[in-house]
C-alpha positions as CSV (number, residue, x, y, z in Angstrom):
1,X,60.1,-86.2,77.2
2,X,58.1,-86.1,80.4
3,X,59.9,-85.3,83.6
4,X,62.7,-83.2,82.2
5,X,65.6,-84.0,80.0
6,X,65.8,-87.7,80.8
7,X,68.9,-89.8,81.3
8,X,69.4,-90.6,77.6
9,X,69.4,-87.0,76.6
10,X,71.7,-86.1,79.5
11,X,74.1,-88.8,78.4
12,X,74.2,-87.6,74.8
13,X,74.3,-83.9,75.6
14,X,76.6,-83.8,78.6
15,X,78.7,-87.0,78.3
16,X,79.0,-88.1,74.7
17,X,79.0,-84.7,73.0
18,X,79.8,-82.5,76.0
19,X,82.8,-84.5,77.2
20,X,81.9,-84.7,80.9
21,X,83.1,-88.3,81.4
22,X,83.0,-87.9,85.2
23,X,79.2,-87.8,84.8
24,X,79.2,-91.4,83.8
25,X,79.6,-92.4,87.4
26,X,76.4,-90.4,88.3
27,X,74.3,-91.7,85.4
28,X,75.3,-95.3,85.0
29,X,75.1,-98.2,87.4
30,X,78.3,-100.1,88.2
31,X,76.9,-103.3,86.8
32,X,75.0,-101.9,83.8
33,X,74.1,-104.5,81.2
34,X,74.6,-103.4,77.6
35,X,72.7,-105.6,75.1
36,X,74.3,-103.8,72.1
37,X,77.6,-105.3,70.8
38,X,80.5,-103.1,71.8
39,X,83.8,-102.3,70.2
40,X,86.6,-104.8,70.1
41,X,88.2,-104.9,73.5
42,X,85.3,-103.0,75.2
43,X,84.9,-104.3,78.8
44,X,81.5,-105.0,80.3
45,X,79.7,-102.7,82.8
46,X,80.4,-99.1,83.5
47,X,84.0,-99.4,82.4
48,X,82.6,-100.4,79.0
49,X,80.6,-97.2,78.8
50,X,83.7,-95.2,79.5
51,X,85.6,-97.2,76.9
52,X,82.9,-96.5,74.3
53,X,82.7,-92.8,75.0
54,X,86.5,-92.4,74.9
55,X,86.6,-94.3,71.5
56,X,83.9,-92.2,69.9
57,X,85.1,-88.9,71.3
58,X,88.7,-89.6,70.1
59,X,87.5,-90.4,66.6
60,X,84.9,-87.6,66.4
61,X,85.9,-84.9,68.9
62,X,83.4,-82.4,67.5
63,X,80.5,-84.9,67.8
64,X,77.1,-83.1,68.0
65,X,73.5,-84.1,68.4
66,X,71.6,-83.0,65.3
67,X,68.3,-84.4,66.4
68,X,67.0,-86.5,69.3
69,X,63.4,-87.1,68.3
70,X,61.2,-88.9,69.0
71,X,61.9,-89.5,72.6
72,X,59.7,-91.1,75.2
73,X,59.7,-92.2,78.8
74,X,57.3,-94.9,80.2
75,X,57.8,-96.2,83.7
76,X,61.5,-97.2,84.1
77,X,62.1,-97.1,80.4
78,X,63.4,-94.3,78.1
79,X,63.9,-94.4,74.4
80,X,65.2,-92.0,71.7
81,X,66.1,-91.9,68.1
82,X,69.2,-89.7,67.7
83,X,71.1,-88.3,64.7
84,X,74.7,-87.4,65.3
85,X,77.2,-85.4,63.2
86,X,80.9,-85.0,63.4
87,X,84.3,-85.0,61.7
88,X,86.5,-88.1,61.6
89,X,89.6,-86.7,63.3
90,X,91.0,-89.8,65.0
91,X,91.2,-93.6,64.7
92,X,87.8,-95.3,64.6
93,X,87.6,-99.1,64.8
94,X,91.1,-99.3,63.1
95,X,90.3,-96.7,60.5
96,X,92.7,-93.7,60.7
97,X,91.4,-90.2,60.6
98,X,90.0,-89.1,57.2
99,X,88.8,-85.6,58.0
100,X,85.4,-86.5,56.5
101,X,82.2,-85.2,57.9
102,X,79.7,-87.8,59.0
103,X,76.1,-88.1,59.9
104,X,74.7,-91.3,61.4
105,X,71.8,-92.3,63.6
106,X,70.9,-94.8,66.3
107,X,68.1,-95.9,68.6
108,X,68.7,-96.3,72.3
109,X,66.4,-97.8,75.0
110,X,67.4,-97.8,78.6
111,X,66.0,-99.1,81.8
112,X,66.5,-96.8,84.8
113,X,66.9,-98.2,88.3
114,X,67.6,-96.1,91.4
115,X,68.2,-93.0,89.1
116,X,70.9,-94.7,87.0
117,X,71.0,-96.6,83.7
118,X,70.8,-100.3,84.6
119,X,70.3,-101.7,81.1
120,X,70.8,-100.5,77.5
121,X,69.6,-101.8,74.2
122,X,70.7,-100.0,71.1
123,X,71.2,-100.1,67.4
124,X,73.6,-97.7,65.6
125,X,73.9,-97.3,61.8
126,X,77.5,-98.3,61.9
127,X,77.4,-99.5,58.2
128,X,76.5,-96.0,57.1
129,X,79.2,-94.5,59.3
130,X,81.9,-96.9,58.0
131,X,80.8,-96.1,54.4
132,X,81.1,-92.3,55.1
133,X,84.7,-92.7,56.3
134,X,85.6,-94.9,53.4
135,X,86.1,-98.1,55.3
136,X,83.3,-99.9,53.5
137,X,82.3,-99.4,49.9
138,X,78.9,-97.7,49.3
């Protein structure tokens, strides 16, 4: 990605998998608009981002980025296809921990304004994830 690591990769590497939740305040605008449907009870804006990260890290505390390619930056937009791995060690969307290893992917697009994420569009393969933890039949 031109211009360094990019906000998306920083978010994945330092916040989502690295656990530096304080960095959300530096990377995300207070009034960020998320166009991806969130978890039940997830509030809007920056608090929703914190809610999401806490929920995922609680369920998959060993979450790791397997791949983050391709990635691109064009003007104020960044995009990445990411594959994540982890072990289901906590409640996820009402499903108690199973101890199962998971691998799932997603696509994220962000719009950057004043050095922070102002908008997010994304699609995560939640169906595959739910199948891997046994919540949905394969």
